[in-house]
Each structure stands twice: as structure tokens, then as C-alpha cells.
C-alpha positions in Angstrom: 12.8 21.8 2.5 15.3 22.3 -0.6 17.9 22.7 2.2 18.8 22.7 5.8 18.3 25.3 8.2 18.9 26.1 11.8 17.1 24.7 14.0 18.4 25.1 17.7 21.2 28.2 17.4 24.2 28.3 20.1 24.7 32.4 20.3 27.7 33.9 21.2 26.8 34.1 24.6 26.0 31.2 25.5 22.8 30.6 25.1 20.4 28.1 22.8 17.5 29.8 20.8 15.4 27.9 18.6 14.3 29.8 15.5 10.6 30.5 14.8 11.2 29.7 10.8 12.4 25.5 12.1 9.4 25.8 14.0 7.1 26.9 11.4 8.3 24.3 8.8 7.8 21.7 11.3 4.1 22.8 12.2 3.4 22.4 8.3 3.6 18.3 8.4 2.1 15.9 10.4 3.2 12.8 9.4 5.3 11.1 11.7 8.8 11.2 12.3 12.0 9.3 11.9 14.7 11.9 14.0 18.0 10.8 13.3 20.5 12.9 15.0 24.6 13.2 14.6 26.8 13.8 17.1 30.4 13.6 17.3 33.9 15.2 17.0 34.1 18.6 14.9 35.7 17.9 12.0 35.3 14.4 11.7 32.8 14.0 8.4 28.7 13.9 10.1 27.6 16.5 7.5 28.9 14.3 4.6 27.0 11.3 6.3 24.3 13.5 6.7 23.9 14.8 3.0 24.1 10.7 2.1 21.0 10.0 4.2 19.3 13.0 2.8 19.7 11.6 -0.4 21.7 14.7 -1.9 25.7 15.4 -2.7 25.2 18.7 -0.6 23.3 20.3 2.1 24.6 20.6 5.6 28.0 22.4 5.5 31.2 20.5 5.2 33.4 23.0 5.6 37.3 22.1 4.4 39.2 24.6 7.0 40.2 24.1 11.2 37.3 25.6 12.0 33.7 24.2 13.2 31.5 25.1 11.2 28.1 23.7 11.9 26.5 26.2 14.8 23.6 24.4 17.4 21.9 21.9 15.2 20.6 22.5 11.7 17.9 20.9 10.0 17.3 18.9 6.9 13.2 17.5 7.1 12.8 14.9 3.6 10.4 12.4 2.3 11.5 9.8 3.5 12.8 7.1 1.7 10.9 4.3 2.5 8.5 4.3 4.5 5.0 6.0 3.1 3.5 9.5 4.8 6.9 9.2 7.0 8.9 12.4 7.3 13.0 11.6 7.9 14.6 14.4 9.6 17.9 15.0 10.0 19.8 16.5 13.0 23.2 17.9 12.4 24.5 18.8 15.5 27.5 21.6 16.0 31.2 19.3 16.8 32.1 18.6 20.3 35.2 19.9 21.4 35.4 23.2 19.4 38.6 24.5 20.7 37.2 28.3 19.5 34.2 27.5 22.7 36.3 25.5 24.6 33.1 25.3 27.3 32.5 21.6 28.1 28.9 22.1 29.4 27.9 23.3 25.7 28.9 20.0 24.6 27.4 18.3 27.2 23.7 20.1 25.9 24.5 19.7 22.5 24.8 15.6 23.5 21.7 16.2 25.7 19.4 18.0 22.9 20.5 15.4 20.6 19.4 12.1 22.4 15.7 13.9 23.7 14.8 14.7 20.1 16.2 11.7 18.3 15.1 8.5 17.9 18.3 7.3 16.4 21.1 9.2 17.6 24.5 8.7 15.3 28.1 8.9 17.5 30.7 9.7 14.9 34.4 9.2 15.8 37.8 8.7 13.7 40.3 6.0 14.2 39.2 3.4 16.4 37.2 2.3 19.8 39.7 3.1 22.4 39.4 4.8 26.0 40.1 8.3 24.4 37.3 7.4 22.0 35.1 6.4 25.4 36.4 9.1 27.5 34.6 11.6 24.8 31.4 10.2 25.8 31.5 11.0 29.3 28.3 13.0 29.2 26.3 9.4 29.0 27.3 9.0 32.2 26.2 12.3 33.8 22.5 11.7 32.3 20.9 11.5 35.9 22.3 14.8 36.6 21.1 16.1 33.1 18.0 14.5 32.7 15.2 13.2 34.5 12.9 10.7 33.4 9.8 11.4 35.9 9.2 14.7 37.9 9.4 13.8 41.0 12.3 11.7 42.9 13.0 8.2 41.6 15.0 6.1 42.8 15.7 4.0 39.6 16.0 6.9 36.9 18.6 4.8 34.9 16.5 2.0 34.5 14.1 3.8 32.7 16.4 5.6 30.5 16.5 2.5 28.0 12.9 3.0 27.7 13.2 6.7 26.2 16.3 7.0 24.5 17.2 6.8 21.0 18.5 3.6 19.1 22.9 4.4 19.4 24.7 4.0 16.6 28.7 4.5 16.6 30.0 5.6 12.9 33.7 5.1 13.2 35.7 6.9 10.7 38.5 6.0 9.0 39.1 3.1 10.7 42.7 1.5 9.6 42.6 -1.9 11.5 41.8 -5.5 10.8 38.0 -6.8 12.6 39.8 -9.2 14.9 39.1 -10.2 18.1 42.6 -12.8 19.1 43.0 -14.1 16.1 39.3 -14.2 15.1 37.7 -12.0 12.7 34.8 -10.5 14.3 31.9 -8.2 13.2 31.8 -4.7 13.9 28.9 -4.6 16.3 31.4 -7.1 18.3 34.0 -5.1 17.8 31.4 -2.5 19.7 30.1 -4.7 22.4 33.9 -6.2 22.9 35.5 -2.7 23.7 31.8 -1.2 25.6 32.3 -4.8 27.9 33.1 -4.7 31.9 36.3 -5.9 33.2 35.6 -8.9 35.0 36.9 -7.6 38.1 36.7 -4.3 40.1 39.8 -4.4 41.8 40.6 -0.4 41.9 38.5 2.5 41.3 40.1 3.3 38.0 38.3 -0.3 37.1 35.4 1.2 38.9 34.8 4.1 36.5 35.9 2.0 33.4 32.6 -0.3 34.2 31.2 2.6 35.2 31.4 4.4 32.2 30.4 1.6 29.6 27.6 -0.4 31.9 26.0 3.1 31.3 26.2 2.9 27.8 25.2 -0.4 27.7 22.4 0.3 30.3 20.9 3.7 28.5 21.2 2.8 24.4 19.9 -1.0 24.7 19.8 -0.8 21.2 23.5 -0.3 19.8 24.5 -1.1 16.1 27.9 -0.2 14.4 29.5 1.0 11.5 33.7 0.9 10.2 34.2 3.6 7.4 37.6 3.2 5.3 39.3 6.5 3.9 37.4 8.2 1.5 40.4 9.1 -0.5 44.1 9.2 0.0 44.2 12.3 -1.8 43.7 15.8 0.6 42.2 17.9 -2.1 39.8 15.7 -2.8 38.8 15.4 0.8 38.7 18.8 1.3 35.9 18.9 -1.6 34.1 16.0 -0.9 30.7 17.4 -1.7 31.5 17.6 -5.4 33.4 14.3 -5.6 31.3 11.8 -7.6 31.1 8.3 -5.8 33.3 6.9 -8.4 36.6 8.9 -7.5 36.8 7.6 -4.2 37.6 4.7 -2.4 35.1 2.1 -3.6 34.8 0.2 0.6 33.5 4.1 1.9 31.0 4.7 -1.0 29.9 1.0 0.2 30.3 1.3 3.5 28.4 5.0 3.0 25.2 2.7 1.2 25.2 0.2 4.4 25.2 2.9 7.0 22.4 5.0 4.7 20.5 1.7 4.0 20.5 0.5 7.5 18.9 3.5 8.8 16.6 3.7 6.4 15.2 0.4 7.1 15.5 0.2 11.1 15.2 3.6 12.1 12.3 4.1 14.5 9.9 6.4 14.3 9.9 9.3 16.9 8.2 7.7 20.2 7.1 9.5 23.5 5.8 6.9 26.5 5.9 4.4 24.1 3.0 5.1 22.2 2.9 8.6 21.6 3.9 9.1 18.0 6.1 12.6 17.4 4.8 14.3 14.4 6.8 17.9 13.5 4.2 20.3 15.1 5.3 18.2 18.2 8.9 17.4 17.6 8.7 21.5 17.1 7.5 21.3 20.7 9.8 19.3 22.1 12.3 21.5 20.7 11.4 24.5 22.1 10.3 22.9 25.4 14.3 20.8 26.3 16.1 23.6 24.1 14.3 26.5 27.6 15.3 23.5 30.1 18.7 24.1 28.2 18.8 27.5 28.1 18.1 28.2 32.0 20.2 25.5 33.4 17.7 23.8 34.2 18.0 19.4 33.9 15.2 18.3 31.1 12.1 16.4 32.4 10.5 13.9 30.0 7.5 13.5 32.4 7.2 17.5 31.9 7.7 18.2 27.7 5.3 15.1 27.5 2.6 16.5 30.0 3.1 20.4 29.1 2.9 19.0 25.7 0.0 17.0 25.7 -1.7 20.3 26.6 -1.0 22.1 24.0 -2.2 19.3 21.5 -5.4 17.9 23.7 -6.2 21.5 23.6 -5.5 21.4 19.5 -7.3 18.3 19.4 -10.7 19.7 20.4 -10.4 22.7 18.3 -9.2 21.3 15.5 -11.9 18.7 15.6 -15.2 21.5 16.5 -14.0 23.2 13.9 -13.9 20.2 11.5 -17.9 19.3 13.0 -18.7 22.9 12.8 -17.5 23.5 9.2 -18.6 20.5 7.9 -22.4 21.8 9.8 -22.1 24.7 7.3 -22.1 22.5 3.7 -26.0 20.8 5.1 -28.8 22.4 2.9 -31.0 24.1 5.8 -33.4 23.0 6.3 -33.3 18.9 6.1 -36.2 17.0 5.0 -36.6 15.4 7.9 -35.0 14.8 11.0 -33.3 12.1 10.6 -31.5 13.2 7.2 -30.2 16.1 9.4 -28.8 13.5 12.2 -27.7 11.0 9.6 -25.9 14.0 8.3 -24.5 15.6 11.7 -23.5 11.9 12.9 -20.9 11.6 9.5 -19.4 15.0 10.8 -19.2 13.9 14.0 -17.4 10.6 13.3 -14.9 12.8 11.1 -14.1 15.4 14.3 -13.9 12.2 16.6 -11.2 10.8 14.8 -9.8 14.1 14.8 -9.6 14.3 18.5 -8.5 10.8 18.9 -5.5 11.0 16.3 -3.6 14.3 18.1 -5.4 13.9 21.7 -2.9 11.7 24.1 -2.6 11.7 28.0 -5.8 13.2 28.6 -5.5 12.0 31.9 -8.1 13.5 33.7 -10.5 13.1 30.8 -11.1 16.5 30.5 -10.0 17.2 27.1 -12.6 14.7 26.3 -15.3 16.3 28.5 -15.1 19.7 26.6 -14.9 17.7 23.5 -18.2 16.3 24.1 -19.7 19.2 25.4 -18.1 21.4 22.3 -19.8 18.9 20.0 -23.2 18.1 21.7 -23.2 22.2 22.0 -22.7 23.0 18.0 -24.7 20.2 17.2 -27.6 21.5 19.0 -27.1 24.7 17.7 -27.0 23.6 14.3 -30.3 21.6 15.1 -32.2 25.0 16.4 -30.9 26.7 13.2 -32.4 23.8 10.8 -35.5 24.3 13.0 -35.7 27.9 12.6 -35.0 27.7 8.5 -38.1 25.2 8.3 -40.6 27.3 10.8 -39.5 30.1 8.2 -39.9 28.4 5.3 -42.9 26.9 6.1 -44.5 30.7 6.9 -43.8 32.2 3.8 -45.5 28.8 2.0 -48.4 29.4 4.6 -48.4 33.2 3.9 -48.3 32.8 0.5 -51.0 29.8 0.0 -53.5 32.0 2.6 -53.1 35.3 0.9 -56.4 35.6 -0.5 -58.2 33.4 2.4 -56.8 36.1 4.9 -58.0 39.0 2.4 -61.3 37.2 2.0 -61.7 37.2 5.7 -60.4 40.5 5.8 -63.2 41.5 3.6 -65.7 39.5 5.9 -66.4 37.6 2.9 -67.1 33.9 5.2 -69.9 35.9 7.4 -72.4 35.1 5.2 -75.2 32.3 4.7 -73.1 29.0 4.2 -70.0 31.4 4.4 -69.0 28.5 7.4 -68.5 25.8 4.6 -66.7 27.8 2.1 -64.4 28.6 4.8 -63.7 24.6 5.8 -63.6 24.3 1.8 -60.9 26.9 1.3 -59.1 26.2 4.9 -58.8 22.5 3.8 -57.5 23.4 0.3 -54.3 25.6 1.7 -53.7 22.8 4.0 -54.1 20.5 1.0 -51.3 22.4 -0.8 -49.5 23.2 1.8 -48.8 19.3 2.3 -47.7 18.7 -1.3 -45.0 21.2 -1.4 -41.7 20.1 -0.8 -38.3 21.2 1.0 -40.9 22.5 4.2 -38.4 20.7 7.0 -38.5 19.5 10.3 -41.3 21.7 11.4 -44.3 21.8 9.2 -46.5 20.2 11.1 -46.2 22.7 14.1 -46.4 25.3 11.7 -49.5 24.3 9.9 -51.4 23.3 13.9 -50.2 27.2 14.0 -51.8 28.3 11.3 -54.7 26.8 11.9 -54.8 27.0 15.7 -54.8 30.7 14.2 -58.0 30.6 13.0 -59.6 29.5 15.5 -61.8 32.3 16.7 -62.5 33.5 13.2 -63.8 29.9 12.7 -66.0 30.7 15.8 -67.4 33.7 14.8 -68.2 32.7 11.4 -70.6 29.6 12.6 -72.4 31.6 15.1 -73.1 34.2 12.2 -73.8 31.4 9.6 -77.7 31.1 9.3 -77.9 28.5 7.0 -76.9 26.4 11.1 -79.4 25.9 13.5 -77.9 26.0 16.9 -77.4 22.7 17.5 -75.1 22.4 13.9 -73.8 25.5 15.5 -72.9 23.9 18.8 -71.4 21.0 16.9 -69.4 22.7 14.5 -68.0 24.8 17.3 -66.9 21.3 19.1 -65.3 19.7 16.4 -63.6 23.1 15.3 -61.6 22.7 19.1 -61.6 19.1 18.7 -59.3 19.2 15.6 -57.6 21.7 17.4 -56.8 19.7 20.2 -56.3 16.3 18.0 -53.9 18.4 16.4 -52.2 19.2 19.6 -51.8 16.1 20.7 -50.4 15.1 17.1 -47.9 17.7 17.3 -46.4 16.2 21.1 -46.3 12.9 19.9 -44.3 14.0 17.3 -42.2 15.9 19.3 -41.5 13.2 21.9 -40.5 10.5 18.6 -38.1 13.5 17.5 -37.0 13.7 21.1 -36.7 10.1 21.3 -33.8 10.3 17.9 -31.7 12.6 19.1 -31.2 11.0 22.7 -30.8 8.1 20.4 -28.7 9.4 17.9 -26.5 11.5 21.2 -26.6 7.9 23.2 -25.1 6.0 19.7 -22.1 9.3 18.8 -21.0 8.8 22.7 -21.0 5.0 22.6 -19.0 5.1 19.0 -16.3 7.7 21.0 -16.0 5.2 23.8 -15.2 2.3 21.7 -13.0 4.1 20.1 -11.3 5.8 22.9 -11.0 2.5 24.9 -9.7 0.5 21.3 -7.3 3.4 21.1 -6.0 2.9 25.0 -6.1 -1.1 24.4 -3.9 -0.6 21.8 -1.7 1.8 23.5 -1.3 -0.9 26.5 -0.8 -3.3 24.3 1.9 -1.4 22.6 3.5 -0.6 26.1 3.5 -4.0 27.3 5.2 -5.2 24.3 8.0 -2.5 24.6 8.5 -3.4 28.4 8.6 -7.4 27.7 11.9 -5.8 25.7 13.1 -4.2 27.7 12.7 -6.7 30.4 14.6 -9.3 28.2 17.0 -7.2 27.5 17.9 -6.8 31.1 17.4 -10.4 31.9 20.3 -11.0 29.2 22.3 -8.9 30.8 21.8 -9.7 34.0 22.9 -13.2 33.3 25.6 -11.9 31.5 26.7 -10.5 35.3 26.4 -13.4 36.7 28.0 -15.6 33.9 31.4 -12.9 34.9 31.1 -13.2 38.4 29.6 -9.7 38.9 26.6 -10.1 41.5 26.8 -6.1 42.6 25.0 -5.7 38.2 23.6 -8.1 38.5 21.3 -7.8 41.5 21.0 -3.8 40.1 19.4 -5.5 36.6 16.6 -7.8 38.9 15.6 -4.6 40.5 15.1 -2.9 37.6 13.5 -6.0 36.1 11.2 -5.9 39.3 9.9 -2.7 39.4 9.3 -3.3 35.4 6.7 -6.0 36.1 5.7 -3.9 38.7 4.4 -1.2 36.8 2.9 -4.2 34.0 1.4 -5.2 37.1 -0.3 -1.5 37.7 -1.3 -1.0 34.2 -3.3 -4.3 33.8 -6.1 -3.2 36.6 -9.0 -1.8 36.4 -7.1 2.0 37.5 -6.4 2.7 33.9 -10.4 2.4 31.9 -12.3 3.6 35.5 -12.0 7.4 35.1 -13.1 6.8 31.6 -16.2 5.3 32.5 -16.9 8.2 35.0 -16.5 10.9 32.0 -18.8 9.9 29.6 -21.0 9.1 32.5 -20.8 12.6 33.5 -21.2 13.8 30.4 -24.1 12.1 29.4 -26.1 12.9 32.3 -25.6 16.6 31.5 -26.3 16.8 28.2 -30.1 18.1 27.9 -31.1 15.8 25.3 -30.2 13.0 27.8 -31.6 15.0 30.8 -34.3 11.7 31.7 -31.3 9.5 31.6 -29.8 10.8 34.6 -30.0 7.8 36.7 -29.2 4.8 33.7 -25.4 4.4 31.9 -24.9 6.5 29.3 -24.1 2.6 27.1 -26.3 0.4 25.4 -27.1 -2.3 27.7 -24.8 -5.2 26.7 -22.3 -3.0 25.7 -19.6 -5.5 25.1 -16.9 -3.2 25.7 -18.2 -2.7 29.4 -19.2 -6.4 30.1 -15.9 -7.6 29.1 -14.1 -5.2 31.1 -16.3 -6.1 33.9 -15.8 -9.7 33.5 -11.8 -9.4 33.2 -12.1 -7.2 36.9 -14.4 -8.6 38.6 -17.6 -8.8 37.4 -21.1 -7.0 38.7 -19.7 -5.4 41.5 -16.3 -4.4 40.7 -18.4 -3.0 37.0 
């Protein structure tokens, strides 16, 4: 994008509307998105920092008057300066506290959308972190009314926020104090932590309100960072045209601080994730923007779980469609007929592998394996269709070749050339010559034996008549020749039946192999998701244990006990996730699909997985052995 575009428009009637053009832009890239949003009071220089993050002097409108410039949420997508194959999505939000709007609900939802869409949220303020600055963050204390993590009633909703909320960066502009606490120099981060620390003793309701806001900030935003910025310049005219001012004309400390801020965001801001394991791409970000904006516009609370479910359904449908289309497009490249069935299966397996990767990459949260089943059946159906096309093309080629090679032979039959003394010998000689020429021709495909048998069998009645009319043969010889002709047909039928069984087994083995590969890939993916989620939960537990100990040390048992309950719930979730319930639906789906596929009908009572499957054997051992399996 050469310039920012409005992502979510704040209309005159107070409704939020997603811009279709912006959604179209987001839909064009499938790279992971690092989403950085900035919020804060209007006229505090938010847009300047966002332009710096974009690596540009101009972009987001800075404005130079007392009126708020940015309306709604504006978006700028740029290549990430450090992370290869990632997109940096910058969201510049409408300034809070716009006197022209005078609507706290408007500010509340702007703040909420920024939290829901970003992986890192920058809160921009001026002066110092005092009570007034913290009061501007009052929306944090209202998140339980605005945002739900789960659709069902959840007694511990607040504990869930820290797992799903973005990293929090406080940028303090025009900072004019010394970073000291009780005469000791401290870092900006220590300054922030001190400012949001609880009063050790709650004597009044005012003390409780004081503590609750700070507690919410610490609980919801577990990963916190602070930057302070000097005045960029003391010249008022320069301030009004910062987008046109070179860095060497600004306060050197301010320039250095801006660089440190940008370096931190570029290096530390994470990719936007859902449920710890689902990477948000441009397309997914656009869908989330639509889902959350719709909730805001209808004055509902925004439910994260519902958003993920809605997004998963759309993404899984697209995963099935894209994978199936890729497989079909690939199969269309195969030159039909293939020389052998092996050639066909080898090429189809290659395109199935590519389709499998596409499906696995895009599909997520397919809890009932509904879309996995649809994917497997779609691929199987398309493969069968192309297999039938391959066979039919082979028949066409073989029949055309037989027709060409047997033209003189058919003419001789029509003219009764073989209905003479010694005619049968000539008949067999000419028929053998056709068979020989037919066999040496290339490019006939997988139905070569079937079409040859079809041709020879079609000549059987003519041959019997020729034998009976051949006076060079005595009665015994005629009987022997007729018997030999029939035996040849029987032998060819048996050989054809044997070849068909071999081909059927080839298809079965190939189907088994591809189903097994899909199973293995899915298990790898889900095991990796579980590993990442457990790591995330371990981080959350450690963070909450630190907070618990802090409150114990401060003599605040009410707060310490609250964290203890949260830790207990998270550990219970980890325990449940480690049991067999997470993989049993997957195994059931694969068995069901394998049993239904037409090429595996004779395996209805067997496992769809090869004996000794390491994945299943290991899972069985992990969960109680063969009985559990």
C-alpha cells in the first residue's frame, strides 16, 4: 500500500462500517500479519509515530489544528522491515475525547476494536502517568461488559483476557520529568510499573477503585512496555508541520527515542494470533474486522470465541475449496492416457500432497472434523473422476488403434476371404499379426488388455464359422480348434480379471497411503498446536504466580487468592487438553471416511491405517494401551 486507507469508518450516526476496499486489500495477502494499533487522546501525535513505524515521513494525516483528523480506524499495510514474509499492519485510531463528538461510548468501542484487532497496542498520552492519565484508561475496567472470551457464562472471564489481549506499550509524549523514584534513577518500564502498582492497604472505596483499575491493567495486559519522548521541538510552527521536517531539525533526544520505539516494535511485536495457535493473515484480519465491527454497530458485546467459530467456518470452507481446486487444476495437467496406472497414481499423489498442504495450512478449529471429511471425500471423488477419464481415454486410443490395424482384416471378413480351404490358418495368422502390432504400439494407456480382449472376443463367432467351413480340417481338428479358440478367450478373461485385481489393489494401497499421510500431517499439526498452547499457558501461569507472590508479600490476600483460583483453572485446562479426547474424533473420522470410500469397501472391518502405525501406537501407549485405543 502506498498510503493508508480507512478500515473502519465512524459514520455521522455513530455507527461503525467496514470499508470494502480495505477488506479487499487485506484479502490479497496470505502472509502472517503483525498488527500494531495506536490509541489515545486526539492531538497527541499518534499518527507521527505510526508513520515512523511505516518507515515513511508522510502517510497518516497528522493535522495541524485543534480538530481531530483521524475518524474511525485507518490502516496501512507495509512489508515488515525485519520479519521476512510478514506484513506489518498499522492501525491509527480516532482520537479519544474528541469534544466535537462528546460520546464516551464512541471512545469505548474505538478502544475495544483496537484491542481486539491488534497484536500490540500502543497507548499514546502526554505529560506523565498520573491519575488523570490512568482515568483515561477507564475502558480497561469495563472490558468484562464489552468483551467476552467465551460464548457461555464464564466465572473466570477476566483471567482469560491476558491470554488473548495484545501486548501493551505506553508511549508518553512531551515528557519533562526526571525518571526517578525516591531519588533513584529508574527505567521507563519501572516508572510504568510503579504507576500502576496497588495501594498496599485498601481503607476506603476510593482506595478499592484506585486498585481495581491498576489491577485490571496488570491482569489484562501481561506484557507491558513503556517509552518516554522529549518535546520534538520548542518551535510551534515546526510542531504543526512535523511531516515536512527532517530529523536533523528536531530534538536529537526525541529522534533517538523514536528510533528506539520503532526498533522495539519491529523486533518484539508478535504476529497476531487467535487462541494461541491460529495465525492471522490479511484475509483473516479482514474477516475479524467485519465480525467485530458488526458486533459494535449492533451494540453487542464482542465475543472472541464466536468470532473464531465464525472465522473458522469460512476459512475451513475456503480450505476445502482451494485444496480441491488445486488438485483438480493439477490433474488437468496430466496427459491422458497415462502409460500405466502407476504413472497415474504417482502424479495424482503429487497433486494430492500439494492439496493436503493447502488444506492443512488454511484449516483450523475443525472440531467435529466436518471439513476434513468433506476434503477427503472431495479429493477421492475428483480422483475417481480423473481415473475414469484416464480409462476412457485409454479405451478410445486402443479402439482407434485396433480399428486402424484391423481394417484389412475386417474387410477380408466382410468379403468372406477366410471362408475357403485353409482359411482358418490364414485367419489366425492375420489376427496374430494385428495383436503383435497392437502390443508394440506405445501410448495406449491402462486399458490395453481389456480392449484387445474385447476385439479378439468379438471375432470368436466368425472364427467358429470359418473353422466349420475349412475343408482342410477334419472333424476332430475342427473340434480341437474350436476348443482352443474358447480356451484362449477364457485365458484372456482370467488374465484380465487378475490384472483388474492388481490395479484395484494398487488403488487401495495408494488410497491407504494418502489417508495415512493426511492423518499423520493432521496429528503433527494438532500436536504442534497443543505444544504451543501449553507453552503459552505455562507463561501465563508463571506470570500469575509472580503476581500472586507480589500480593502475598504486600499483604493483600484477596488479590493473591484470586490469582490462585486462576492458576488452578488454567492447570485444569492443561490436564484436559493432554487426555485422549483431543484426538479420538480425528481417528473416528478417518475410519469413517476410509470405510465409505468406494475403493476401500472390502476394508470396512479393518483399520484404515497400516499395521504398526507409529502415531496410533504411540497415542495408544500414552493413554492406556490397547483398551483405550
